[in-house]
Backbone as XML, in Angstrom:
<?xml version="1.0"?>
<chain id="A" units="angstrom">
  <residue number="1" name="MET">
    <atom name="N" x="205.380" y="-341.571" z="115.007"/>
    <atom name="CA" x="203.963" y="-341.493" z="114.317"/>
    <atom name="C" x="203.076" y="-340.573" z="116.003"/>
  </residue>
  <residue number="2" name="PRO">
    <atom name="N" x="203.048" y="-339.448" z="114.960"/>
    <atom name="CA" x="201.978" y="-338.389" z="116.177"/>
    <atom name="C" x="200.895" y="-338.366" z="115.869"/>
  </residue>
  <residue number="3" name="ILE">
    <atom name="N" x="200.097" y="-338.718" z="116.884"/>
    <atom name="CA" x="198.236" y="-338.845" z="116.688"/>
    <atom name="C" x="198.059" y="-337.532" z="117.066"/>
  </residue>
  <residue number="4" name="LEU">
    <atom name="N" x="197.188" y="-336.785" z="115.834"/>
    <atom name="CA" x="196.489" y="-335.813" z="115.938"/>
    <atom name="C" x="194.764" y="-335.601" z="116.635"/>
  </residue>
  <residue number="5" name="VAL">
    <atom name="N" x="194.846" y="-335.475" z="117.630"/>
    <atom name="CA" x="193.355" y="-335.176" z="118.120"/>
    <atom name="C" x="192.656" y="-334.004" z="118.458"/>
  </residue>
  <residue number="6" name="ASP">
    <atom name="N" x="191.629" y="-334.057" z="117.565"/>
    <atom name="CA" x="190.454" y="-333.160" z="117.353"/>
    <atom name="C" x="189.508" y="-332.891" z="118.261"/>
  </residue>
  <residue number="7" name="ARG">
    <atom name="N" x="189.556" y="-331.793" z="118.451"/>
    <atom name="CA" x="188.719" y="-331.699" z="120.002"/>
    <atom name="C" x="187.412" y="-331.019" z="119.463"/>
  </residue>
  <residue number="8" name="GLY">
    <atom name="N" x="187.270" y="-331.130" z="118.381"/>
    <atom name="CA" x="186.211" y="-330.641" z="117.708"/>
    <atom name="C" x="186.614" y="-328.507" z="117.959"/>
  </residue>
  <residue number="9" name="PRO">
    <atom name="N" x="185.247" y="-328.233" z="118.888"/>
    <atom name="CA" x="185.156" y="-326.586" z="119.237"/>
    <atom name="C" x="186.546" y="-326.643" z="119.595"/>
  </residue>
  <residue number="10" name="GLY">
    <atom name="N" x="186.992" y="-327.602" z="120.651"/>
    <atom name="CA" x="188.417" y="-327.685" z="121.673"/>
    <atom name="C" x="189.672" y="-327.464" z="120.640"/>
  </residue>
  <residue number="11" name="GLY">
    <atom name="N" x="189.437" y="-327.579" z="119.862"/>
    <atom name="CA" x="190.788" y="-327.483" z="119.132"/>
    <atom name="C" x="191.699" y="-328.489" z="119.078"/>
  </residue>
  <residue number="12" name="CYS">
    <atom name="N" x="192.846" y="-328.771" z="118.962"/>
    <atom name="CA" x="193.547" y="-329.790" z="117.857"/>
    <atom name="C" x="194.763" y="-330.286" z="118.743"/>
  </residue>
  <residue number="13" name="SER">
    <atom name="N" x="195.111" y="-330.938" z="119.153"/>
    <atom name="CA" x="196.270" y="-331.291" z="119.551"/>
    <atom name="C" x="197.247" y="-332.815" z="119.304"/>
  </residue>
  <residue number="14" name="ILE">
    <atom name="N" x="198.785" y="-332.274" z="119.562"/>
    <atom name="CA" x="199.202" y="-333.729" z="119.016"/>
    <atom name="C" x="199.449" y="-334.260" z="119.879"/>
  </residue>
  <residue number="15" name="VAL">
    <atom name="N" x="199.317" y="-335.917" z="120.028"/>
    <atom name="CA" x="199.694" y="-336.690" z="121.670"/>
    <atom name="C" x="200.276" y="-337.852" z="121.044"/>
  </residue>
  <residue number="16" name="ALA">
    <atom name="N" x="201.331" y="-338.433" z="121.589"/>
    <atom name="CA" x="201.785" y="-339.872" z="121.318"/>
    <atom name="C" x="203.311" y="-339.314" z="120.030"/>
  </residue>
  <residue number="17" name="GLY">
    <atom name="N" x="203.482" y="-337.991" z="119.782"/>
    <atom name="CA" x="204.520" y="-337.942" z="119.445"/>
    <atom name="C" x="205.159" y="-336.044" z="119.860"/>
  </residue>
  <residue number="18" name="LYS">
    <atom name="N" x="206.053" y="-335.391" z="119.339"/>
    <atom name="CA" x="206.473" y="-334.739" z="120.129"/>
    <atom name="C" x="205.546" y="-333.354" z="119.528"/>
  </residue>
  <residue number="19" name="ASP">
    <atom name="N" x="204.831" y="-333.020" z="120.711"/>
    <atom name="CA" x="204.052" y="-331.558" z="120.161"/>
    <atom name="C" x="204.968" y="-330.284" z="119.675"/>
  </residue>
  <residue number="20" name="THR">
    <atom name="N" x="205.651" y="-330.193" z="118.727"/>
    <atom name="CA" x="206.214" y="-328.862" z="118.768"/>
    <atom name="C" x="205.821" y="-328.209" z="117.388"/>
  </residue>
  <residue number="21" name="ALA">
    <atom name="N" x="205.853" y="-326.901" z="117.416"/>
    <atom name="CA" x="205.402" y="-326.010" z="116.460"/>
    <atom name="C" x="206.019" y="-326.900" z="114.957"/>
  </residue>
  <residue number="22" name="ALA">
    <atom name="N" x="207.130" y="-327.542" z="115.097"/>
    <atom name="CA" x="207.604" y="-328.500" z="113.666"/>
    <atom name="C" x="206.599" y="-329.380" z="113.474"/>
  </residue>
  <residue number="23" name="GLU">
    <atom name="N" x="206.161" y="-329.696" z="114.418"/>
    <atom name="CA" x="205.032" y="-330.910" z="114.328"/>
    <atom name="C" x="204.001" y="-330.712" z="113.786"/>
  </residue>
  <residue number="24" name="ARG">
    <atom name="N" x="203.544" y="-329.557" z="114.728"/>
    <atom name="CA" x="202.187" y="-328.934" z="114.220"/>
    <atom name="C" x="202.186" y="-328.331" z="112.509"/>
  </residue>
  <residue number="25" name="MET">
    <atom name="N" x="203.008" y="-327.995" z="112.135"/>
    <atom name="CA" x="203.338" y="-327.409" z="110.889"/>
    <atom name="C" x="203.226" y="-328.904" z="109.502"/>
  </residue>
  <residue number="26" name="GLU">
    <atom name="N" x="204.100" y="-329.708" z="110.303"/>
    <atom name="CA" x="203.370" y="-330.861" z="109.524"/>
    <atom name="C" x="202.422" y="-331.503" z="109.282"/>
  </residue>
  <residue number="27" name="ALA">
    <atom name="N" x="201.836" y="-331.005" z="110.774"/>
    <atom name="CA" x="200.693" y="-332.248" z="110.877"/>
    <atom name="C" x="199.464" y="-330.832" z="109.642"/>
  </residue>
  <residue number="28" name="ARG">
    <atom name="N" x="199.888" y="-329.437" z="109.347"/>
    <atom name="CA" x="199.137" y="-328.768" z="108.494"/>
    <atom name="C" x="199.165" y="-329.441" z="107.209"/>
  </residue>
  <residue number="29" name="ARG">
    <atom name="N" x="199.919" y="-329.161" z="107.210"/>
    <atom name="CA" x="200.811" y="-330.024" z="105.561"/>
    <atom name="C" x="199.982" y="-331.208" z="105.011"/>
  </residue>
  <residue number="30" name="HIS">
    <atom name="N" x="199.524" y="-331.654" z="105.928"/>
    <atom name="CA" x="199.190" y="-333.055" z="105.356"/>
    <atom name="C" x="197.619" y="-332.957" z="105.419"/>
  </residue>
  <residue number="31" name="PRO">
    <atom name="N" x="196.931" y="-333.060" z="104.382"/>
    <atom name="CA" x="195.712" y="-333.156" z="103.634"/>
    <atom name="C" x="194.675" y="-334.524" z="104.106"/>
  </residue>
  <residue number="32" name="ALA">
    <atom name="N" x="193.517" y="-334.306" z="104.666"/>
    <atom name="CA" x="192.961" y="-335.465" z="105.004"/>
    <atom name="C" x="192.698" y="-336.551" z="104.022"/>
  </residue>
  <residue number="33" name="GLY">
    <atom name="N" x="193.172" y="-337.652" z="104.621"/>
    <atom name="CA" x="192.980" y="-338.671" z="103.523"/>
    <atom name="C" x="194.727" y="-338.880" z="102.665"/>
  </residue>
  <residue number="34" name="SER">
    <atom name="N" x="195.488" y="-338.674" z="103.032"/>
    <atom name="CA" x="197.013" y="-338.223" z="102.387"/>
    <atom name="C" x="197.585" y="-338.578" z="103.086"/>
  </residue>
  <residue number="35" name="GLU">
    <atom name="N" x="198.004" y="-339.931" z="103.431"/>
    <atom name="CA" x="199.245" y="-340.383" z="104.433"/>
    <atom name="C" x="198.481" y="-340.082" z="106.167"/>
  </residue>
  <residue number="36" name="TRP">
    <atom name="N" x="197.451" y="-339.706" z="105.911"/>
    <atom name="CA" x="196.415" y="-340.289" z="107.616"/>
    <atom name="C" x="195.981" y="-341.168" z="107.862"/>
  </residue>
  <residue number="37" name="ILE">
    <atom name="N" x="195.841" y="-342.002" z="108.956"/>
    <atom name="CA" x="194.511" y="-343.020" z="108.869"/>
    <atom name="C" x="193.830" y="-341.975" z="109.821"/>
  </residue>
  <residue number="38" name="GLU">
    <atom name="N" x="192.296" y="-341.599" z="109.562"/>
    <atom name="CA" x="191.419" y="-341.260" z="109.916"/>
    <atom name="C" x="190.239" y="-342.082" z="110.602"/>
  </residue>
  <residue number="39" name="ILE">
    <atom name="N" x="190.677" y="-342.032" z="112.225"/>
    <atom name="CA" x="189.740" y="-342.373" z="112.806"/>
    <atom name="C" x="188.749" y="-341.970" z="113.931"/>
  </residue>
  <residue number="40" name="GLY">
    <atom name="N" x="187.443" y="-342.377" z="114.305"/>
    <atom name="CA" x="186.362" y="-341.560" z="114.966"/>
    <atom name="C" x="186.236" y="-342.618" z="115.919"/>
  </residue>
  <residue number="41" name="LEU">
    <atom name="N" x="185.729" y="-342.298" z="117.284"/>
    <atom name="CA" x="185.517" y="-342.975" z="118.745"/>
    <atom name="C" x="183.922" y="-342.213" z="119.402"/>
  </residue>
  <residue number="42" name="VAL">
    <atom name="N" x="183.480" y="-342.935" z="118.934"/>
    <atom name="CA" x="182.260" y="-342.572" z="119.704"/>
    <atom name="C" x="182.003" y="-343.185" z="121.214"/>
  </residue>
  <residue number="43" name="ASN">
    <atom name="N" x="182.313" y="-342.477" z="122.135"/>
    <atom name="CA" x="182.354" y="-342.511" z="123.445"/>
    <atom name="C" x="181.231" y="-342.394" z="124.129"/>
  </residue>
  <residue number="44" name="ASN">
    <atom name="N" x="180.632" y="-343.354" z="124.514"/>
    <atom name="CA" x="179.332" y="-343.907" z="125.275"/>
    <atom name="C" x="179.147" y="-343.951" z="126.815"/>
  </residue>
  <residue number="45" name="MET">
    <atom name="N" x="180.764" y="-343.994" z="127.271"/>
    <atom name="CA" x="180.900" y="-344.357" z="128.935"/>
    <atom name="C" x="180.413" y="-343.695" z="129.913"/>
  </residue>
  <residue number="46" name="PRO">
    <atom name="N" x="180.183" y="-344.161" z="130.648"/>
    <atom name="CA" x="179.483" y="-342.641" z="131.821"/>
    <atom name="C" x="180.866" y="-342.125" z="131.858"/>
  </residue>
  <residue number="47" name="GLU">
    <atom name="N" x="180.335" y="-341.196" z="132.550"/>
    <atom name="CA" x="181.177" y="-339.438" z="132.805"/>
    <atom name="C" x="182.357" y="-339.751" z="133.522"/>
  </residue>
  <residue number="48" name="ALA">
    <atom name="N" x="182.082" y="-341.073" z="134.622"/>
    <atom name="CA" x="183.046" y="-341.017" z="134.812"/>
    <atom name="C" x="184.762" y="-341.650" z="134.526"/>
  </residue>
  <residue number="49" name="ALA">
    <atom name="N" x="184.055" y="-342.761" z="133.551"/>
    <atom name="CA" x="184.557" y="-342.968" z="132.537"/>
    <atom name="C" x="185.456" y="-342.625" z="131.105"/>
  </residue>
  <residue number="50" name="LEU">
    <atom name="N" x="184.771" y="-341.382" z="131.098"/>
    <atom name="CA" x="184.941" y="-340.733" z="129.530"/>
    <atom name="C" x="186.609" y="-340.470" z="129.288"/>
  </residue>
  <residue number="51" name="GLU">
    <atom name="N" x="187.264" y="-339.127" z="130.211"/>
    <atom name="CA" x="188.665" y="-339.462" z="130.384"/>
    <atom name="C" x="189.284" y="-340.661" z="130.205"/>
  </residue>
  <residue number="52" name="ALA">
    <atom name="N" x="189.310" y="-341.583" z="130.998"/>
    <atom name="CA" x="190.089" y="-342.831" z="130.890"/>
    <atom name="C" x="190.096" y="-343.607" z="129.759"/>
  </residue>
  <residue number="53" name="THR">
    <atom name="N" x="188.758" y="-343.977" z="129.611"/>
    <atom name="CA" x="188.880" y="-344.273" z="128.158"/>
    <atom name="C" x="189.399" y="-343.740" z="127.133"/>
  </residue>
  <residue number="54" name="GLU">
    <atom name="N" x="189.140" y="-342.369" z="126.749"/>
    <atom name="CA" x="189.792" y="-341.732" z="126.088"/>
    <atom name="C" x="191.331" y="-341.921" z="126.229"/>
  </residue>
  <residue number="55" name="GLN">
    <atom name="N" x="191.930" y="-341.884" z="126.902"/>
    <atom name="CA" x="193.607" y="-342.115" z="127.358"/>
    <atom name="C" x="193.816" y="-343.716" z="126.804"/>
  </residue>
  <residue number="56" name="GLN">
    <atom name="N" x="192.963" y="-344.448" z="127.618"/>
    <atom name="CA" x="193.355" y="-345.929" z="126.987"/>
    <atom name="C" x="193.074" y="-346.086" z="125.119"/>
  </residue>
  <residue number="57" name="PHE">
    <atom name="N" x="192.044" y="-345.138" z="124.772"/>
    <atom name="CA" x="192.245" y="-345.281" z="123.378"/>
    <atom name="C" x="193.344" y="-345.090" z="122.858"/>
  </residue>
  <residue number="58" name="LEU">
    <atom name="N" x="193.488" y="-343.607" z="123.467"/>
    <atom name="CA" x="194.698" y="-343.384" z="122.579"/>
    <atom name="C" x="195.949" y="-343.660" z="122.945"/>
  </residue>
  <residue number="59" name="GLU">
    <atom name="N" x="196.145" y="-344.616" z="123.641"/>
    <atom name="CA" x="197.465" y="-345.926" z="124.191"/>
    <atom name="C" x="197.068" y="-346.779" z="123.447"/>
  </residue>
  <residue number="60" name="LEU">
    <atom name="N" x="196.278" y="-347.618" z="122.672"/>
    <atom name="CA" x="195.837" y="-348.591" z="121.826"/>
    <atom name="C" x="196.475" y="-348.063" z="120.537"/>
  </residue>
  <residue number="61" name="ILE">
    <atom name="N" x="195.684" y="-346.646" z="120.211"/>
    <atom name="CA" x="196.125" y="-346.332" z="118.726"/>
    <atom name="C" x="197.565" y="-345.791" z="118.377"/>
  </residue>
  <residue number="62" name="GLY">
    <atom name="N" x="198.169" y="-345.474" z="119.723"/>
    <atom name="CA" x="199.476" y="-345.394" z="119.892"/>
    <atom name="C" x="200.667" y="-346.827" z="119.444"/>
  </residue>
  <residue number="63" name="ALA">
    <atom name="N" x="199.740" y="-347.494" z="120.449"/>
    <atom name="CA" x="200.600" y="-349.094" z="119.658"/>
    <atom name="C" x="200.701" y="-349.723" z="118.473"/>
  </residue>
  <residue number="64" name="ALA">
    <atom name="N" x="199.521" y="-349.496" z="118.295"/>
    <atom name="CA" x="199.631" y="-349.612" z="116.714"/>
    <atom name="C" x="199.417" y="-349.390" z="115.517"/>
  </residue>
  <residue number="65" name="ALA">
    <atom name="N" x="200.011" y="-347.997" z="115.958"/>
    <atom name="CA" x="200.099" y="-347.209" z="114.433"/>
    <atom name="C" x="201.296" y="-347.171" z="114.072"/>
  </residue>
  <residue number="66" name="GLY">
    <atom name="N" x="202.223" y="-347.764" z="114.730"/>
    <atom name="CA" x="203.638" y="-347.750" z="113.767"/>
    <atom name="C" x="204.110" y="-346.342" z="113.519"/>
  </residue>
  <residue number="67" name="ASP">
    <atom name="N" x="204.387" y="-345.999" z="112.611"/>
    <atom name="CA" x="204.984" y="-344.715" z="111.718"/>
    <atom name="C" x="203.800" y="-343.950" z="110.898"/>
  </residue>
  <residue number="68" name="SER">
    <atom name="N" x="202.848" y="-344.429" z="111.162"/>
    <atom name="CA" x="201.736" y="-343.969" z="110.317"/>
    <atom name="C" x="201.200" y="-342.959" z="111.321"/>
  </residue>
  <residue number="69" name="TRP">
    <atom name="N" x="201.006" y="-341.482" z="110.431"/>
    <atom name="CA" x="199.889" y="-340.734" z="110.710"/>
    <atom name="C" x="198.873" y="-340.703" z="111.223"/>
  </residue>
  <residue number="70" name="VAL">
    <atom name="N" x="198.312" y="-340.456" z="112.745"/>
    <atom name="CA" x="196.577" y="-340.921" z="113.030"/>
    <atom name="C" x="195.706" y="-339.625" z="113.230"/>
  </residue>
  <residue number="71" name="HIS">
    <atom name="N" x="194.273" y="-339.419" z="112.618"/>
    <atom name="CA" x="193.862" y="-338.103" z="113.114"/>
    <atom name="C" x="192.376" y="-338.650" z="113.783"/>
  </residue>
  <residue number="72" name="LEU">
    <atom name="N" x="192.627" y="-338.728" z="114.683"/>
    <atom name="CA" x="191.610" y="-338.871" z="115.378"/>
    <atom name="C" x="190.165" y="-337.947" z="115.791"/>
  </residue>
  <residue number="73" name="ARG">
    <atom name="N" x="189.497" y="-338.599" z="115.813"/>
    <atom name="CA" x="187.925" y="-337.436" z="116.131"/>
    <atom name="C" x="186.997" y="-338.042" z="117.460"/>
  </residue>
  <residue number="74" name="PHE">
    <atom name="N" x="186.939" y="-337.861" z="118.459"/>
    <atom name="CA" x="185.954" y="-337.604" z="119.516"/>
    <atom name="C" x="184.479" y="-337.361" z="119.096"/>
  </residue>
  <residue number="75" name="PHE">
    <atom name="N" x="183.751" y="-338.461" z="118.913"/>
    <atom name="CA" x="181.966" y="-338.129" z="119.036"/>
    <atom name="C" x="180.972" y="-338.549" z="120.019"/>
  </residue>
  <residue number="76" name="SER">
    <atom name="N" x="180.270" y="-338.143" z="120.119"/>
    <atom name="CA" x="179.467" y="-338.075" z="121.190"/>
    <atom name="C" x="177.500" y="-338.685" z="120.757"/>
  </residue>
  <residue number="77" name="LEU">
    <atom name="N" x="177.213" y="-339.115" z="121.316"/>
    <atom name="CA" x="175.408" y="-339.301" z="121.121"/>
    <atom name="C" x="174.786" y="-338.112" z="122.165"/>
  </residue>
  <residue number="78" name="SER">
    <atom name="N" x="174.247" y="-337.505" z="121.107"/>
    <atom name="CA" x="173.585" y="-335.851" z="122.104"/>
    <atom name="C" x="172.729" y="-336.413" z="123.179"/>
  </residue>
  <residue number="79" name="ASP">
    <atom name="N" x="171.747" y="-337.668" z="122.494"/>
    <atom name="CA" x="170.408" y="-338.055" z="123.635"/>
    <atom name="C" x="170.835" y="-338.954" z="124.857"/>
  </residue>
  <residue number="80" name="VAL">
    <atom name="N" x="172.531" y="-339.489" z="124.912"/>
    <atom name="CA" x="172.810" y="-340.378" z="126.117"/>
    <atom name="C" x="172.873" y="-338.990" z="127.598"/>
  </residue>
  <residue number="81" name="PRO">
    <atom name="N" x="172.034" y="-339.342" z="128.775"/>
    <atom name="CA" x="171.563" y="-338.664" z="129.713"/>
    <atom name="C" x="173.474" y="-338.247" z="130.140"/>
  </residue>
  <residue number="82" name="ARG">
    <atom name="N" x="173.222" y="-336.749" z="130.587"/>
    <atom name="CA" x="174.488" y="-336.438" z="131.056"/>
    <atom name="C" x="174.015" y="-335.421" z="131.936"/>
  </residue>
  <residue number="83" name="SER">
    <atom name="N" x="175.251" y="-334.955" z="132.836"/>
    <atom name="CA" x="175.028" y="-333.977" z="133.750"/>
    <atom name="C" x="175.395" y="-332.901" z="133.324"/>
  </residue>
  <residue number="84" name="GLU">
    <atom name="N" x="175.154" y="-331.404" z="133.751"/>
    <atom name="CA" x="176.022" y="-330.593" z="133.232"/>
    <atom name="C" x="177.218" y="-330.137" z="133.037"/>
  </residue>
  <residue number="85" name="ARG">
    <atom name="N" x="178.030" y="-331.292" z="134.095"/>
    <atom name="CA" x="179.603" y="-330.831" z="133.678"/>
    <atom name="C" x="179.961" y="-331.537" z="132.743"/>
  </residue>
  <residue number="86" name="GLY">
    <atom name="N" x="179.524" y="-333.099" z="132.538"/>
    <atom name="CA" x="179.389" y="-334.132" z="131.586"/>
    <atom name="C" x="178.906" y="-333.391" z="129.715"/>
  </residue>
  <residue number="87" name="ARG">
    <atom name="N" x="177.852" y="-332.663" z="129.764"/>
    <atom name="CA" x="177.450" y="-331.902" z="128.727"/>
    <atom name="C" x="178.649" y="-330.728" z="128.420"/>
  </residue>
  <residue number="88" name="SER">
    <atom name="N" x="178.910" y="-330.272" z="129.383"/>
    <atom name="CA" x="180.074" y="-328.933" z="129.094"/>
    <atom name="C" x="181.011" y="-329.281" z="128.353"/>
  </residue>
  <residue number="89" name="TYR">
    <atom name="N" x="181.687" y="-330.610" z="128.909"/>
    <atom name="CA" x="182.557" y="-331.468" z="128.738"/>
    <atom name="C" x="182.895" y="-331.900" z="127.267"/>
  </residue>
  <residue number="90" name="LEU">
    <atom name="N" x="181.603" y="-332.543" z="126.609"/>
    <atom name="CA" x="181.490" y="-332.985" z="125.540"/>
    <atom name="C" x="181.337" y="-331.971" z="125.000"/>
  </residue>
  <residue number="91" name="SER">
    <atom name="N" x="180.677" y="-330.649" z="124.700"/>
    <atom name="CA" x="180.400" y="-329.937" z="123.608"/>
    <atom name="C" x="181.347" y="-329.397" z="123.589"/>
  </residue>
  <residue number="92" name="HIS">
    <atom name="N" x="182.473" y="-329.242" z="124.449"/>
    <atom name="CA" x="183.902" y="-328.207" z="124.255"/>
    <atom name="C" x="185.197" y="-329.539" z="123.403"/>
  </residue>
  <residue number="93" name="SER">
    <atom name="N" x="184.606" y="-331.082" z="123.825"/>
    <atom name="CA" x="185.731" y="-331.659" z="123.148"/>
    <atom name="C" x="185.624" y="-333.094" z="122.219"/>
  </residue>
  <residue number="94" name="TYR">
    <atom name="N" x="184.133" y="-332.724" z="121.832"/>
    <atom name="CA" x="183.594" y="-333.953" z="121.496"/>
    <atom name="C" x="182.719" y="-333.394" z="119.800"/>
  </residue>
  <residue number="95" name="HIS">
    <atom name="N" x="182.957" y="-334.196" z="118.775"/>
    <atom name="CA" x="181.776" y="-333.669" z="117.475"/>
    <atom name="C" x="180.601" y="-334.272" z="118.317"/>
  </residue>
  <residue number="96" name="ASP">
    <atom name="N" x="179.696" y="-333.995" z="117.786"/>
    <atom name="CA" x="178.275" y="-334.803" z="117.679"/>
    <atom name="C" x="177.948" y="-336.139" z="116.433"/>
  </residue>
  <residue number="97" name="ALA">
    <atom name="N" x="177.542" y="-337.160" z="116.802"/>
    <atom name="CA" x="177.374" y="-338.111" z="116.128"/>
    <atom name="C" x="176.627" y="-337.948" z="114.694"/>
  </residue>
  <residue number="98" name="ALA">
    <atom name="N" x="176.245" y="-337.225" z="114.700"/>
    <atom name="CA" x="175.206" y="-336.855" z="113.463"/>
    <atom name="C" x="176.221" y="-336.471" z="112.389"/>
  </residue>
  <residue number="99" name="ASP">
    <atom name="N" x="177.246" y="-335.790" z="112.564"/>
    <atom name="CA" x="178.348" y="-335.488" z="111.887"/>
    <atom name="C" x="179.383" y="-336.580" z="111.492"/>
  </residue>
  <residue number="100" name="ILE">
    <atom name="N" x="179.293" y="-337.922" z="111.469"/>
    <atom name="CA" x="180.323" y="-338.849" z="111.386"/>
    <atom name="C" x="179.674" y="-338.973" z="109.878"/>
  </residue>
  <residue number="101" name="ARG">
    <atom name="N" x="178.374" y="-339.489" z="109.351"/>
    <atom name="CA" x="178.151" y="-339.577" z="108.107"/>
    <atom name="C" x="178.976" y="-338.289" z="106.663"/>
  </residue>
  <residue number="102" name="HIS">
    <atom name="N" x="179.624" y="-337.875" z="107.254"/>
    <atom name="CA" x="180.202" y="-336.317" z="106.717"/>
    <atom name="C" x="181.976" y="-336.620" z="107.010"/>
  </residue>
  <residue number="103" name="ALA">
    <atom name="N" x="181.894" y="-337.152" z="108.114"/>
    <atom name="CA" x="183.598" y="-337.103" z="108.360"/>
    <atom name="C" x="184.867" y="-337.909" z="107.758"/>
  </residue>
  <residue number="104" name="GLU">
    <atom name="N" x="184.233" y="-339.230" z="106.575"/>
    <atom name="CA" x="185.272" y="-339.520" z="105.654"/>
    <atom name="C" x="186.437" y="-340.256" z="106.769"/>
  </residue>
  <residue number="105" name="LEU">
    <atom name="N" x="185.538" y="-341.376" z="107.079"/>
    <atom name="CA" x="186.532" y="-341.802" z="108.483"/>
    <atom name="C" x="187.446" y="-343.115" z="107.477"/>
  </residue>
  <residue number="106" name="ASP">
    <atom name="N" x="188.272" y="-343.713" z="108.568"/>
    <atom name="CA" x="188.852" y="-344.753" z="107.408"/>
    <atom name="C" x="188.313" y="-346.233" z="108.569"/>
  </residue>
  <residue number="107" name="GLY">
    <atom name="N" x="188.121" y="-345.437" z="109.901"/>
    <atom name="CA" x="187.715" y="-346.389" z="111.153"/>
    <atom name="C" x="186.605" y="-345.901" z="112.017"/>
  </residue>
  <residue number="108" name="LEU">
    <atom name="N" x="185.555" y="-346.631" z="112.437"/>
    <atom name="CA" x="184.771" y="-346.200" z="113.842"/>
    <atom name="C" x="184.894" y="-347.076" z="114.824"/>
  </residue>
  <residue number="109" name="GLU">
    <atom name="N" x="184.912" y="-346.479" z="115.685"/>
    <atom name="CA" x="185.030" y="-347.682" z="116.924"/>
    <atom name="C" x="183.702" y="-346.888" z="117.969"/>
  </residue>
  <residue number="110" name="GLY">
    <atom name="N" x="183.057" y="-347.503" z="118.122"/>
    <atom name="CA" x="181.924" y="-346.873" z="119.482"/>
    <atom name="C" x="181.958" y="-348.347" z="120.924"/>
  </residue>
  <residue number="111" name="LEU">
    <atom name="N" x="182.245" y="-346.989" z="121.738"/>
    <atom name="CA" x="182.347" y="-347.624" z="123.362"/>
    <atom name="C" x="181.219" y="-347.518" z="124.285"/>
  </residue>
  <residue number="112" name="ALA">
    <atom name="N" x="181.040" y="-348.213" z="124.551"/>
    <atom name="CA" x="179.249" y="-348.071" z="125.420"/>
    <atom name="C" x="179.897" y="-349.140" z="126.498"/>
  </residue>
  <residue number="113" name="PRO">
    <atom name="N" x="178.939" y="-348.957" z="127.884"/>
    <atom name="CA" x="179.207" y="-349.582" z="129.133"/>
    <atom name="C" x="178.829" y="-350.771" z="129.254"/>
  </residue>
</chain>
């Protein structure tokens, strides 16, 4: 059950499965909406908890997905106050929440403190 994590400008990676060339080629063969579960996560946790929250969510998705492929996209709200480091991390790892309406997600989760 590979989870393809879409990091926006940061690119994609496969987690909770084998991150091999064969897995990456297989991931490219699966068009959106075909055998994928498309999930979005709006993560509004404080900066100190951003990455830990991501990891916990990945573990939950991995446990629930079974043999299904999951395409996970992280989103953030641009108006949440952040430090320069936090804004930099989000700009490289997250999509803007304004893009959710075009994301064609099967599920959407929001996390806030």
